[in-house]
Structure formats: C-alpha cells, structure tokens
N, C-alpha and C positions, 0 to 999 in steps of 0.2 A: 350647803348649796340647795337652792330651791328645786324641788323635784317636779313641780307642776302636777303632782298627783298622778303621774303616769303609772298605769297598771297593766296595759296589754300591748302586745305586738301582734299584728295580723299580717300574714304573708300570703300573697296571691301570685301564683305563677301565670305569666302572661301568655294568652292564647295557647294554653297548655298542650292540647293534642297536636295542634299544628306545629308548635315549637319542637316537640319531641320528634316529630317526623323530620323536621328540618335539621335537628341535631344529628339524627341517625343517618340521614341522606343529605349530605352537603349540597348536592345539586339542586335541592329544593329551596335553598336559602335565598332570601330576598325576592322570592317569587310569590305571586298570589296563589294560594292553595286552599282547597276546601276539604275537610274531612267528612266522608260520607259513609253511611251504613252499607251501601252497595254501589257499584259502578253503573249508574244509569242517570239519565237526565230527569227522571221522574221521581226523584227523592229530594231531600233537603239537606243542607249543610248542618252537621252537628257541631262544627267548629270551623274557624277560618283563621288564616294567618293575618298578621297586621297589614301586610301588603294587600290582601283581599278586603279587609275591613275598610281600608281607605277608599275602596271603590263601592262601598255600601253593601258588601256581602257579609252576612253575619249568621249566627246560629238561627236556623229556621228558614233561611232563604232557599227557595226552590232552585235546583241546579240549572234548569233550563232558563230561568230568569237571571241567575248569576252569570251564565255564559253570554247572555246578551250584554250585560254590563262589562264583562271581561272575557273576550273570546280566548284569551291565553290562560284562563283559569285551569289549574291542575287539580284534578280530583284524586284523592288518596283514600283508599278504603281503611276504615278504622281498625286499629289493632289494639284492643283493650288490654290484652296481656302485657303488651309493651308499655302501655301507659301506667299500668299498675306496678310493673317492675321498676320503672323510673320513679314513681310515687314513693315507693318504699326506700329507694336510695336517697331521695331528696329529704324525706322525713328523718332518716338516720343522720344525714349530714347536718340538718338544722339542730338535731338533738345534741350534737357535739358542742354547740354554742349556748343553747338555751332549751330547757325542757319543753316539749310540745304538750300543751294542756289539752287541746282538742283538734282532731282532724275534722274540719268542717265539710270538706269534699275532697275529691281526688286532687284538686289543685289549690286548695286553701287550708291553711292551718292557723291556729291561734295559740299564742304563748303568753302565760301570765308572768308579769314582772315581779321579782322579789328582791328585797334588799337594795344593793347598789345598782341593780338593773333599772331602778326607777329614776336614777340620775340621767337626765337627757344626754349628756356627753357620753356616758358609759353605754347606754343602750343604742345610741346612734353609731358608735364605734363598733358595737357588736353586730348591728344590722349590716354595716358595711362589710364586716368580716364574713358574715353569712353569704352575702352576695358574691364576694370574691372567691370563697371556697367552693361554692356551688359550681362556678365556672371552672375552677381549677380541678376539682375532684369528680364532678358529675358530667358537665358538658359546657363547652365554651359558648354555645349558642343559647343556653337556657338562662332566662332572666326572670326576675320577680319584682313585684312592687310591694313595698313594706309600709304599713301604716302603724303609728304608735299613738296611743291616747289613754284616756282615763277609764274607758270601758271598751268592751269588745265591739260594740256597735260603732263607736266613733273610730276605733282603730281600723275596722273594715272600711269605713267611709274614707279615712285617710289614705288607705291603700289604693283607693280608686281616684285620688286627686291627681296622680301623675302616672300615666302608663305610656309605654312600657318602662320597666326598670326604675320606678320611682322610689322615693323615700321621703315620707312626710310625717310631721307630728301635728296633732291637734291638741293644744294645751287647753286646760279647763277655762282659763281666763280669755281665750281667743276663739272659742267654739264658733260663734256666729260669724266672726270675721273670716274664718277659714272655710265655712260651708255656705255662706249666703249666696254665692254665685251658682250653686247647684240647682238643678231642677228638682221638684218634689219627688219625681220618679227615680232620681239618683239615690235616694235614701232607701236602704234595705227595709222592706216591710210596707213600702208604698207602691202598690201595683196600679194597673190602669183603673180598676174599680175604685180604689181608695183615693187615687188622684182626682177622679171625677167627683167623688163625694166631697173632697176638700174644695174643689173649684166651686161646687154648688153652695158651699158655706162661705165663699168669698176668700178662701185661702189659696192664693195663686202663686205664692213664693215661699221659699224656705224661711225667709225673714218673718213673714206673716205667721207661718206655722210656729216659729220659735216664740212669738209674742203671745200665743194662746195660753190660757190657764189650764191646769190639769183637768179641771171640771169640764171646760169646753172641749178639750181634746177627747175626753172620755165620751162626751155627748156625740161628737162627730163619728168616732169609731163605733159607738153603739155598745161598747163593753169596756171592761177594765183595761183592755189592751191599749186604749188611747192614753190612759193615765200612765201606764208603763212606758209607752213611747215618749211621753213628756219627760220622764226621768232619764231615759236613755239618751235623749237628745241633749240633755244637760250634763252628760258624762257620768251619770250615776250607774253603778253596777247592780242592776236589778235582775240580772239573768240567773243568778245563782240562788 
C-alpha cells in the first residue's frame, strides 16, 4: 500500500489553558472565558476559549477591550501547576499509542512515524484512538487537532487546518492543494516582518511562495533559512 511518505504526527491541544479550566469547572463550558495572569481589567488575555475567540478575543487582547466586545466575558486566573499536571497526563496517554518524539510546548507534541504507522489507514486509526482515549481517560471536554504529513513542519501545518478537534493529512503529492488557501502568516516561521518582506518581493500568497526557487527564497530571507524553508515547504525533513 502506498504510504505517501508520511513521517510525522503533530498534535495540538485546542485552546489548552481555557479548555483545562472548562474541563475542571463544567460551569465554564460553552462560555466565553479569558485566562489572565491577574484579575484586573488592565492586563491581557494569555489564552481564550473558542467561544471568546469567535468574538475576536485572543492571546494579547487587553481585558478592558475584551469586555467591550463581550460584557459577559469570564476571567479566570491562570493556574500553571494545573496545566502542567494535565500536560503530563496527556503526554502519558499519547505515549500509550505512539512514542512522543518531541514536546514542542505545553500544548503541542510531535511524534515520528515508524514502520506500519506510515500507512495512512493505520495512522488515521491510531489518531482517532488517541482522541477517543484522551476523552475517556483524561477529560471528556479536552480535544485536540492532529496533523499528519511528510515532515514536522507540514504536520504542524495540517494540525491547524481544522480546529477544534480536527484530523488532517497533507500528502507529499498534494501539498500545494492542501495549503494554497492559507495566508502566508499561517505558516510557522513567517511572522509580520517576514510577511512584509515577502510582500515587498511580490510574494503575496502561499502559491507564489511555493513557486519560488531555493535561491530566490534564500535571497528574500537573507540567509540559509530561506533555503531550508523551501525544502520544508516541500515536505523534506531538514530539521534533524
């Protein structure tokens, strides 16, 4: 069976801090909440529930501005010990199904695929089992988006294609088809400055970026990072 050269699974827990609070305190579920460092209107959200995100409230939004958009916003003081506790439980649960190669952050992990795991049907089945058992064994309100692809970069990109609770594959032969609708800034590694630099070079879409040569991409980046990005965008594992 064709494997499509799948090598990585990337798992991203959706609105992690807010979701953990909603898991522990069912009264917060399906409500707009912001996680804050302290209970004051003169701070910013460090996380937001999906209900709050739909109203334009996100990480970095000042609370006094957030409350103008959503007078019913519930502010919850961050409890990092709780988030770390659940992080370890979640990583242990994932490890029952597939070894965790890298903990990328408190709410993101990457897993390298080996052997039969590279088979699309097998890894999709395993991804579904991970989702099911997280809800069964850790928390019924906790969801994750999973991306599967030929390298870690595209697996992470795939995990962002459907949120919350998504499961997407980016196959090597369908990379551009899967990502052409994204904004340049949706790609990891392209921040505001790099996006502006690309715009100045006439690169205004992911499709135009994909058509660049390694040499031109290196020229725009101003260093070898551009050439590395060219290979990552094509599913090559150049991170190791």
